[in-house]
N, C-alpha and C positions, 0 to 999 in steps of 0.2 A: 542661367546661372546659379540658380540655388536648388541642390539636387544632393543628398547623401551619397559619397564618393564610391560606396562598397555596398555589395548587395544584401540585403537583409537577413542570412544565413550567417553572415561574419558580423555585421552589425549586430545581430541577435546576441552571439556570442561574446564579442567586447561588452556589452552592456550586462552579461552576466559574468567575467569576470568582473568588473566593477562592482557590481553588488557582490562578489563573493569576497573580495578587499573589504568593503564595508563591514560584512559580517566576522570576518576575522578580526579586524582592528574591535568591535564591540565585546567580543569574548574573549580577549586580550591577548589573545595567538599572535598578533605584531602589535604589540604595545608600545616596543622602542622604536619601530620602524620609521616614524615621522621624527621624532626627537633625532636619531641619526642622519638623516638629511638635513636635519636644522631647518623642516616650515611644520606647521601647528597643522592637526590630520584634518580639520574644521576648511581649512585651504584649500590643502591638496585634494579632497573629495572633491570641491568646488571645482578648482581649477580640471580636475580629470572627468568629472561630467558636463562641464562647458567645453569644453576640449571636443567631446563625444559628438554633443549636442551640436558647437559650433560647427561640425565638420559641413554640415549643409551651408552653409554660406560663404560666398565665394569672393572677394573685395576685386574687380576687376581693373588691372592698372596699364594694360596696353592692347591694342590689336593686330596682329600681323596682316600682310596683304590677302586679299582674298583669296579662298582658294575653295578646292570640293568639301564640303563637311560631309562625315558620316551622324546619324544624329537617330537615338535613341538607340535599345538594346543594350546587350551586358555582354562584356570581353571577359573570358577569362586566363587568367595569370600565374601559375603554378596551381592551378586547380582553385583560386581565389574570383568570385566572382569581381566586375567591377564594371560601374555602370558609366555607360555613353549616353549626355546631357540631349533631353528632348528639346530641338533649337527647330524656329520656324524663320527666323531671320537673323541672321550671322554672317557677314561677309568672308571674314575668317577668322582665325582661333584665336579664341582672347584670352590673354595672361593674365591671372588672376593671383590673389594669396588665401588659402584658405587660414581663417578664423582658428578653427579649430586644430588644426595639420601646423599650424607656420604660425598666428600670431599670438595665441596664449602660450605655446612650447616653448616658444623664443623668451617668452612674457618672465617664463620661470628658470630655464635655464639660465640664463642673466643673472635671476636671484639669486641662485644653486653659489654659483660663479662667485659672486662677491661675498657672499652671507658665507662660505665653506675657506675662503681664499684659493679657488681654484684655477685662477689665473694663467699660467706656465703647463699646468699639468689638464689645462682644459683645451688651449691651445695646439698641443701636444697629440691630445688623444684627439678632437674634432680633425685636425689635418691629416691623422692616420685613416678616420674612420669615410673620410670625404674619398681619398683616394680609393681606397676600399670600392665602396658603395657608387664612385664614380664608374667603374671598370663593370659594374656589376649590374650595371643597370637596365631595363633595359626598354627599347624604342615600343610601344604598344599604339598600331593604328587607332583613332577614333578616343584615342585615352591622352594619350603622351608621353610620361617617363614613370617605368615603374621598379620596382624591386622585389625580391621575393620575400613576401609577409615575415618571418624568422630572422631576417639576417642585420637589421638594425637592433636588433634585443640583444641576439652573440654577440655580434660585434665588440658592443657597448659593453656587455659580459664582461667578455674577455680585457678589455684594454681597461676598464676599470681596475680588474683584480692588477694590472698589472704596474700600473700607475700609480693608484694611493688604496692599497687594503683599508687604510681609515675610513676613508671618502668614498670607497667604490658607490654605493648607492646612488649620490649626487654627482658624481662623476661621470656614471653611466646612465644615466639620464640627460647630461647635457651631451656626451659626445654620439649617445643613440639619436638625438633629436638633431643638434646643430651637425651633425657628421651629414645624417642623411638630407637635410635641406639645402646643403653645398652644394655636397660633392652627387648627389641623385637630382636634384632638380635645379637648382641655379647654375653649374657649370653645363648641362642638357639642354639650357632653355635654346642655343642656338641649330638646334638638332627639332624642333619642333613642326617645322616647316614644311609641307607635305606629308602629315600624319594623318588630315581630316578632324584632330580632335576639337569641336565645337568649344570647349574650355578648357585648356592644362592650367591647371591650379599649383602653384609650388604649397605642398604640404597635404594637398587633396589625394586626387584619385590617383592609386599607383604609388605612395609613402603613406598615406593618413595611417595604413592598418600597423605597418609597422613603428611607426610614430608614435600610436598609443599603446601600443602591445611593449614600447620601452620603457612608457611609464609606467605601466602595469609592473614588467619587471623590475625595476628602481625601488618600487614601497616591495615586494615581495624579499628583494636582494637586503633593503634594508630592517625587516623585521625578524630576519634568520641572522644578524650578524651581530653583537657583543652591544648590551645597550650603551647607548652615550649619556655622561652626564648636566648633559647642556640643552635644556629642552628646546623646543621649537621656536621662532623670535617672528616668523612672519605674521 
């Protein structure tokens, strides 16, 4: 039930990106990044790190009827290694919620919506992104639902720029995370039966890397935009 949803090379790459963000902040390259998002940098660092580490934890919520399950190994989707958990006793696919890829990102997304007053724009952007991700999602045997790793971040960037230049970083994070969770994972839950996936995790294998990259992009984007006069408030 508990396993990192992506292969070690990608996990190591995401960790390096996270460390690079810390260095850029410390040398003041991204001094205003978190002010622009309306979040204190200490909390964003903590949430991103918890998101990465929390990807190991899946919270079971439901179990599908018994079927033959694949156990152990690695599946490559668009060149990205995705792990199939090793199971010994599991009569059917377990539907779970990933702590790092769903629970924590939802918490941060809701905070960004409320603190920046992005209610309508977040609703519109998330709906558009969800439709896009739903049509781009793939069924991967042994894994569940997956989307190409760069798609959530790029779509979130485009929608953020179109819907709100001033709040692009925060809106990009909201759209990329909620759009992925709703469009790729939730709307495809009915297609999981028969894939032989031991665990189908919402925000886990197949979508976690895209959601985490969306968070990295949002922070970088915030640092490249004009500084805000309002300090982080969380």
